[in-house]
Each structure stands twice: as structure tokens, then as C-alpha cells.
C-alpha positions as CSV (number, residue, x, y, z in Angstrom):
1,M,13.7,0.1,-11.5
2,A,10.3,0.0,-10.2
3,E,8.5,-3.1,-9.1
4,T,5.0,-4.1,-9.9
5,L,2.1,-4.5,-7.0
6,K,-1.4,-5.5,-7.5
7,A,-3.5,-2.8,-5.7
8,T,-7.4,-2.9,-5.2
9,K,-9.7,-0.1,-4.0
10,R,-11.5,-0.7,-0.8
11,E,-14.5,0.9,0.2
12,K,-14.9,0.0,4.0
13,T,-12.0,2.1,6.1
14,G,-11.6,2.2,9.7
15,K,-10.1,0.1,12.6
16,I,-12.5,-2.8,12.1
17,A,-12.5,-3.0,8.3
18,N,-8.5,-2.8,8.4
19,R,-8.3,-5.8,11.2
20,N,-10.4,-7.8,8.9
21,L,-8.2,-7.1,5.8
22,R,-5.1,-8.3,7.7
23,R,-6.9,-11.4,9.0
24,D,-7.5,-12.0,5.2
25,G,-3.7,-11.8,4.3
26,K,-3.8,-8.3,2.9
27,I,-2.8,-4.8,3.9
28,P,-4.5,-1.2,4.1
29,A,-2.9,1.3,2.3
30,V,-3.5,5.0,0.9
31,L,-2.7,6.9,-2.1
32,Y,-2.5,10.6,-2.0
33,G,-0.3,13.7,-3.7
34,N,0.0,15.7,-6.6
35,D,-3.5,17.4,-6.0
36,K,-5.5,14.4,-7.0
37,E,-8.4,12.6,-4.8
38,V,-7.1,10.2,-1.8
39,V,-7.4,6.5,-2.8
40,H,-7.8,3.9,-0.4
41,L,-6.2,0.7,-1.2
42,E,-5.8,-3.0,-0.3
43,L,-2.6,-4.9,-1.1
44,C,-1.7,-8.6,-1.0
45,A,0.7,-9.0,2.1
46,D,2.9,-11.5,1.0
47,Q,3.6,-9.5,-2.4
48,F,4.2,-6.3,-0.6
49,N,6.4,-7.9,2.1
50,V,8.9,-9.4,-0.6
51,I,9.1,-5.8,-2.1
52,V,9.5,-3.9,1.3
53,R,12.2,-6.4,2.4
54,H,14.5,-5.8,-0.6
55,G,14.3,-2.0,-0.2
56,I,12.4,-0.9,-3.2
57,K,10.7,2.7,-3.1
58,D,9.6,2.9,-6.4
59,I,6.7,1.0,-7.4
60,T,4.2,0.7,-10.1
61,L,0.3,0.0,-9.2
62,E,-1.6,-2.2,-11.4
63,G,-5.3,-3.2,-10.8
64,D,-8.0,-0.6,-9.8
65,V,-5.3,2.0,-9.9
66,S,-2.7,2.1,-12.3
67,E,0.2,4.7,-11.8
68,S,3.6,5.1,-10.5
69,V,4.0,5.8,-6.9
70,V,7.0,6.1,-4.1
71,M,6.3,4.6,-1.1
72,R,6.2,7.3,1.7
73,E,5.6,5.5,5.1
74,V,5.2,2.2,6.1
75,Q,3.9,1.3,9.8
76,W,4.8,-2.0,11.2
77,D,3.6,-3.8,14.5
78,T,5.3,-3.3,18.0
79,F,7.9,-6.0,17.1
80,G,8.6,-5.2,13.6
81,N,7.3,-8.4,11.7
82,E,4.1,-7.4,10.3
83,V,3.3,-4.4,8.0
84,L,0.2,-2.4,9.3
85,H,-0.5,0.3,6.8
86,V,1.4,1.6,3.7
87,D,1.2,5.2,2.4
88,F,2.2,5.8,-1.3
89,F,2.9,9.2,-2.8
90,R,2.4,10.5,-6.2
91,P,5.2,12.3,-7.4
92,G,4.9,15.5,-9.4
93,N,5.7,16.1,-12.5
């Protein structure tokens, strides 16, 4: 069963833009794979934390991007408390 997560495209990338996102309670993410273009996203930190703490890997993105994805990598802070970045992968057909 896939969990649903709201995702919004982001225009700004880089260290400063990502810090500003995290300060506002969002997580920077990227979606890639299946020979399609890479999409930079932002996610609600609270909503994502619930999903990742339950160990769910199959996620359905809604919002600016609507597709089924697999969580590929989650980057945590040094203490393992806060998610810093997420990589999503489009599974092949």
C-alpha cells in the first residue's frame, strides 16, 4: 500500500535555498529515473516524518507532481533526528 504525500515543485536550489526551506518546516527532495527529467521538490516535514518513521517506501506524490515513486535515499542530520534531503526514484515499467 502506497502512502500519499503532497509535493510542490521548487525553483530555487542550493545550500541557502535548502536551509530556508528547512527553516520553514519543509524538506528539499529530488525525483529522478525512468529516462525522464529530474524534478526538484519540497515536502512538508511533518507529513514526511510520519511516513518515514513507519518505514513506508512506496509513496504516491500529489500536487505539482502526481506519480508513484520509491523512496531511494533519506539524508539525516548528524544525530539522526531531522531529515535533510530525500531522493525519490521513478520505477521502470
